[in-house]
C-alpha positions in Angstrom: 62.1 259.8 43.2 62.7 263.5 42.0 65.4 264.1 39.9 68.0 266.6 41.5 67.1 266.0 45.0 68.4 263.6 47.8 66.0 261.7 50.2 66.4 259.9 53.3 63.4 258.1 55.0 60.4 258.8 52.6 58.1 256.6 54.8 58.7 256.5 58.2 57.9 253.0 59.6 55.0 253.0 61.9 53.5 250.6 64.6 50.6 250.3 67.0 52.9 249.6 70.0 56.5 251.0 71.1 57.7 247.1 71.3 56.6 246.6 67.6 58.2 250.0 66.9 61.8 248.9 68.4 61.4 245.4 66.5 61.1 247.6 63.1 64.1 249.3 63.7 66.1 246.4 65.0 66.2 244.9 61.7 67.8 248.0 60.1 71.5 248.2 59.1 71.8 251.3 61.5 70.0 250.2 64.9 71.5 251.4 68.1 70.9 250.4 71.7 73.1 253.0 73.3 76.3 255.3 72.2 73.6 257.5 70.3 76.0 260.5 70.3 78.5 258.2 68.7 76.3 256.7 66.3 75.1 259.9 65.1 78.6 261.7 64.9 80.0 258.6 62.9 77.0 258.8 60.7 77.7 262.7 59.9 81.3 262.2 59.3 80.5 259.3 56.8 78.5 262.1 55.1 81.5 264.3 54.9 83.4 261.9 53.8 81.5 260.8 51.1 80.9 264.3 49.6 84.8 264.8 49.8 85.3 261.6 47.6 82.3 262.8 45.3 84.3 266.4 44.9 87.5 264.1 44.1 85.6 262.2 41.6 84.1 265.3 39.7 87.6 267.0 39.5 89.0 264.0 37.8 85.9 263.4 35.7 83.9 266.2 34.9 85.3 267.0 31.4 84.4 263.5 30.0 80.8 264.7 30.0 79.9 266.5 26.8 76.2 266.6 27.3 75.0 268.4 30.8 71.6 268.8 29.6 70.0 266.1 31.8 71.3 267.5 35.0 68.8 268.8 37.7 70.2 270.3 40.7 69.6 272.9 43.3 72.9 274.6 44.0 73.3 276.5 47.0 76.9 278.5 47.0 78.8 281.0 48.9 76.0 283.6 48.3 73.6 281.4 50.4 70.9 281.8 47.6 69.8 278.6 45.5 69.9 278.3 41.8 67.9 275.8 40.7 68.7 274.2 37.2 65.3 272.6 36.2 64.2 270.8 32.8 60.5 271.5 31.9 58.7 269.0 30.5 54.9 269.5 29.6 52.6 267.4 31.7 51.3 264.4 29.6 49.1 261.7 30.3 46.4 263.4 32.2 43.4 262.0 30.4 40.3 263.5 32.8 37.1 264.9 32.5 37.6 266.6 35.9 37.5 270.3 35.2 39.7 270.6 38.5 42.4 268.2 37.8 42.8 270.0 34.4 43.2 273.4 35.9 45.6 271.9 38.4 47.9 270.4 36.0 47.8 273.5 33.9 48.7 275.5 36.8 51.6 272.9 37.3 52.6 273.6 34.0 52.6 277.1 34.3 54.9 277.0 37.4 57.2 274.3 35.7 57.7 276.9 32.6 58.8 279.5 35.0 61.5 277.3 36.7 62.7 276.1 33.5 66.6 276.7 33.4 68.3 273.5 31.9 72.2 273.4 32.2 73.9 274.0 28.9 77.3 274.3 30.1 79.7 273.3 33.0 83.1 274.9 33.0 85.9 275.7 35.5 85.4 272.9 38.0 87.9 273.6 41.0 88.3 271.5 44.2 90.5 273.5 46.6 92.6 270.5 48.4 93.6 273.0 51.1 90.2 273.2 52.5 87.8 270.9 50.5 85.8 273.9 49.0 84.3 272.8 45.3 83.4 275.4 42.6 81.9 275.5 39.2 80.5 277.4 36.6 76.9 276.6 34.9 75.8 278.5 32.2 78.3 281.2 32.9 77.2 281.6 36.4 79.8 281.1 39.1 79.2 279.0 41.9 81.8 279.2 44.5 81.8 276.9 47.5 78.9 274.6 46.7 77.1 272.6 49.0 77.6 268.7 49.5 74.3 267.8 48.4 74.6 269.5 44.9 78.1 267.9 44.5 76.5 264.5 45.3 73.7 265.1 42.5 76.4 266.3 39.9 78.6 263.2 40.9 75.7 260.7 40.3 74.8 262.4 37.0 78.6 262.2 35.8 79.0 258.7 37.2 75.6 257.5 35.4 76.8 258.9 32.1 80.3 257.4 32.7 78.8 254.0 33.4 76.5 254.2 30.4 79.5 254.8 28.3 81.3 251.8 29.7 78.6 249.7 28.8 77.6 251.2 25.5 80.8 252.3 24.2 80.0 255.9 23.6 78.7 258.7 25.8 74.6 258.7 25.3 72.7 261.8 24.2 70.0 262.9 26.2 
């Protein structure tokens, strides 16, 4: 799974009959036979609440992180523009005699070099408890009222680093 992205169902189940299709979904935690609107709204509310909890977690813990260099995230803020923080790593391990694949990898590398925009600093983290707006500054660039998916990705980064700290006794260096 790509860093800096959130995914739902990656490979949607399939079947040859409607009956088999139904049986597949009956095995899931979220199967519903009725009350679809209520179920859907309940899960949307759960997503919102999870994001708000992640904001609280970040407000309490972001300063414990000393190394942000491993964070990859696409942030959409109040400007409605998306800023991508991406770490370029040269393609490796493509041992092939195929000229087509070699060119494809070179083209991919050229695009990824242009995308390279690593996180160096995170400062100014603010949670506005009156309305839940969450803002921060990355590399001196203010991101006001960032989107929930960005919050979740950043919170996961912080949580993973802090969990490593608890297991190893000190913050890891990327």
